[in-house]
N, C-alpha and C positions, 0 to 999 in steps of 0.2 A: 897631594897628600890624601891617603885613604884613612877613613875613620872606622873604627870598630863599631859594629852595630850591636846595640845593647840587647840583652835577652829579656823577655822572649823576643825572638827574631821573627821576621816575616816568613811565611811558608815558601814564597818564591819572590825573587827580585826580578823585575822587568826592566830590561835595558834596551837602549836604541843601538844602532849598528856602530856609532862612534865608540861607545863603551865595549861593544861586542868585539871590536878589533883591537882592544887595549889589553895585551897579555898580562901586564902587571896587575891591572884591575881584576881581571878574571881569576888570576891566581890568588889574589886577596880574598875574593868571594869564596873560592874553594877552600882556602885555609881556615875560613870561618865556618866551613861545612854548610854553606848557603847554596840552595839551588837557584838557578837563574835561567831566564829565557830572553833571547834577544837576537837581533839580526847580526849577521857576519858577512864579510865579503866572500864571494864564491871561490876565490883563490886562496882563502885562509887555510893554512895547514892545521890539521888536528892530529892527534896521536891516538891510534887505537891500541888498547891493551887487552890481550886475550892470552890466557894461559902463560903468563910471564913473558910474552913476546910483544914488543912495542913496534908499531908500524906507523910512520908519518905518512899522511895522505892529504891531498887537497879536498876540501869539502865537496866541490863539484864532482870530483871523481868518486868520492864515497857515495854521493846521492845517485850517481849513474849506476853504481854497482848494486843498489838496493832494488828489490822487486816492486813493481807498481802497487801491489797491495800493501806495502809498508807506509804508503802516503795517504793523507786525508786531505780532501779538497776543502778550503775555507774561502767563503765569499766575503770579501771586505766591502762594507757599505761606505763608499766615499763619493765625492762629487762625480767621479768616473769609477763605477764599480770595477773591482779587480779580483781575480781568482788567484789564490796562492795555494801551493801544496806543501804540507808539513809532515814531519815524522819525528819521532823521538828515538833515541838510542839508549839502550840499557847501560847501567853503571858497570 
């Protein structure tokens, strides 16, 4: 069961990959016009919309198609330090 978030709403909702792979949860966030950041599986399909053309693509294929400069390296401070690369895509 999804709960409506009262206004004023958060600037961004942070979710883990369990929620990031839950399509109905993400659609509910989007229906409430909420921005979110979270992990998703590399084989997760997303839909690109450009000039009224929609194209489904796996997120790993999309990442491979982007130039190196589109990514920023983030160093996670964990028991075992880890480097991750992140990018954002426009609306």
